[in-house]
C-alpha positions as CSV (number, residue, x, y, z in Angstrom):
1,M,-43.9,-1.7,-65.0
2,A,-43.6,1.8,-63.5
3,D,-40.3,3.7,-63.9
4,L,-38.2,3.7,-60.8
5,K,-36.9,7.3,-60.6
6,P,-34.2,8.2,-58.0
7,D,-35.5,10.8,-55.5
8,I,-32.8,13.4,-54.8
9,R,-35.1,15.9,-53.3
10,R,-34.9,14.7,-49.7
11,T,-31.8,15.7,-48.0
12,T,-30.0,14.7,-44.7
13,K,-27.6,16.7,-42.7
14,E,-24.7,15.0,-44.5
15,G,-26.0,15.1,-48.1
16,H,-28.7,14.1,-50.6
17,L,-30.7,10.9,-50.0
18,A,-31.0,9.4,-53.4
19,H,-32.0,5.9,-54.5
20,A,-29.7,3.8,-56.7
21,I,-31.0,0.9,-58.7
22,G,-29.7,-2.3,-57.4
23,I,-29.8,-5.4,-59.5
24,I,-30.4,-8.8,-57.7
25,H,-29.6,-12.1,-59.3
26,E,-30.2,-15.5,-57.7
27,E,-27.9,-18.4,-58.2
28,D,-28.0,-21.7,-56.3
29,G,-30.1,-20.2,-53.6
30,A,-27.8,-17.2,-53.0
31,F,-28.7,-13.7,-53.9
32,G,-26.1,-11.2,-55.3
33,I,-26.7,-7.5,-55.7
34,S,-24.8,-5.0,-57.8
35,F,-25.3,-1.4,-58.8
36,P,-24.9,-0.5,-62.5
37,D,-24.3,3.2,-61.7
38,F,-21.6,2.3,-59.1
39,P,-19.4,-0.4,-60.6
40,G,-17.6,-2.4,-57.9
41,A,-20.3,-1.9,-55.3
42,I,-21.6,-5.5,-54.8
43,S,-22.8,-7.8,-52.0
44,T,-24.5,-11.1,-51.4
45,G,-27.2,-12.5,-49.1
46,T,-28.9,-15.8,-48.3
47,T,-32.3,-14.0,-48.7
48,L,-33.6,-11.2,-50.8
49,D,-34.0,-9.0,-47.7
50,E,-30.4,-9.7,-46.6
51,A,-29.0,-9.0,-50.1
52,V,-30.8,-5.6,-50.1
53,R,-29.6,-4.8,-46.6
54,K,-26.0,-5.8,-47.3
55,G,-26.2,-4.1,-50.6
56,E,-27.1,-0.8,-48.9
57,Q,-24.1,-1.2,-46.7
58,A,-21.8,-2.0,-49.6
59,L,-23.2,1.0,-51.5
60,A,-22.5,3.3,-48.5
61,L,-18.9,2.1,-48.3
62,H,-18.5,2.5,-52.0
63,V,-19.8,6.1,-51.8
64,E,-17.5,6.8,-48.8
65,G,-14.5,5.5,-50.8
66,M,-15.5,7.7,-53.8
67,V,-15.6,10.8,-51.5
68,E,-12.2,9.9,-50.0
69,D,-10.7,9.5,-53.5
70,G,-12.3,12.7,-54.8
71,E,-14.2,10.9,-57.5
72,E,-17.2,12.4,-59.2
73,F,-20.6,10.8,-58.7
74,P,-22.5,9.3,-61.5
75,R,-25.8,10.5,-62.7
76,L,-28.3,8.0,-61.3
77,R,-30.3,6.4,-64.1
78,T,-33.9,5.5,-64.1
79,L,-35.1,2.0,-64.7
80,A,-36.2,3.0,-68.2
81,E,-32.8,4.4,-69.0
82,L,-31.1,1.3,-67.6
83,R,-33.4,-0.9,-69.7
84,Q,-32.4,1.1,-72.8
85,E,-28.7,1.4,-72.1
86,A,-27.9,-1.9,-70.4
87,P,-30.7,-4.4,-71.0
88,E,-28.4,-7.4,-70.4
89,A,-27.9,-6.2,-66.8
90,L,-31.7,-6.8,-66.2
91,E,-32.0,-10.2,-67.8
92,G,-33.3,-12.6,-65.1
93,A,-32.8,-9.9,-62.5
94,L,-34.9,-8.2,-59.9
95,P,-34.3,-4.4,-59.8
96,V,-34.7,-2.7,-56.4
97,L,-34.3,0.8,-55.2
98,V,-31.6,1.2,-52.5
99,P,-31.1,4.4,-50.5
100,A,-27.8,6.1,-51.1
101,E,-26.6,9.2,-49.2
102,L,-24.7,11.3,-51.6
103,P,-22.7,14.2,-50.2
104,A,-23.9,17.7,-50.6
105,R,-21.7,20.5,-51.9
106,S,-19.1,22.0,-49.6
107,V,-19.8,25.4,-48.1
108,R,-17.2,27.9,-46.9
109,V,-17.7,29.1,-43.3
110,N,-16.1,31.6,-41.0
111,I,-15.5,30.5,-37.5
112,T,-13.7,32.0,-34.5
113,L,-11.3,29.8,-32.4
114,D,-8.6,30.3,-29.8
115,E,-5.3,30.6,-31.8
116,R,-3.6,27.9,-29.6
117,L,-6.5,25.5,-30.2
118,L,-6.3,26.3,-34.0
119,S,-2.5,25.5,-33.9
120,R,-3.2,22.2,-32.2
121,I,-6.0,21.4,-34.7
122,D,-3.7,22.2,-37.6
123,A,-0.9,20.0,-36.1
124,A,-3.3,17.1,-35.6
125,A,-4.7,17.5,-39.1
126,R,-1.2,17.4,-40.6
127,A,-0.4,14.3,-38.5
128,A,-3.5,12.6,-39.7
129,G,-2.7,13.5,-43.4
130,E,-5.7,15.7,-43.6
131,N,-6.4,19.4,-44.2
132,R,-8.0,21.5,-41.5
133,S,-11.5,21.4,-43.0
134,A,-11.5,17.6,-43.4
135,Y,-10.2,17.2,-39.8
136,L,-12.8,19.5,-38.3
137,A,-15.6,17.9,-40.3
138,E,-14.6,14.3,-39.2
139,A,-14.4,15.4,-35.6
140,A,-17.8,17.0,-35.7
141,K,-19.3,13.8,-37.3
142,E,-17.7,11.7,-34.6
143,R,-19.1,14.0,-31.8
144,M,-22.6,14.0,-33.3
145,A,-22.6,10.3,-33.6
146,R,-22.3,9.9,-29.8
């Protein structure tokens, strides 16, 4: 069987598009998916396709939570590494590659704003319990999503 290597060369505007190995187990006609490199990221589906689709959503939420909590991201293992380090995880399982958008490194920028607008941004950021950078980044993401 070919080795499933995560591809972290492709990037999106938000970060690196990598592929995490998902492990699908079937029990009583239901499919569960988990991610050995992201413990706690799990989902289920009534079909294999649904399990993968819902697994991708669960992984995205898990990564988002890790970002919010300031957690470090694991090194994504290849299938060969997983076979060697955790063979029990693969027993009776179907490994699949699931896209995972991992954040890119932060970059400092210098921008010019009206000072009254900056004061309002800072006040809104404080009220939201965020710093200026996080507040502006979230506002930009919301605007771009429209």
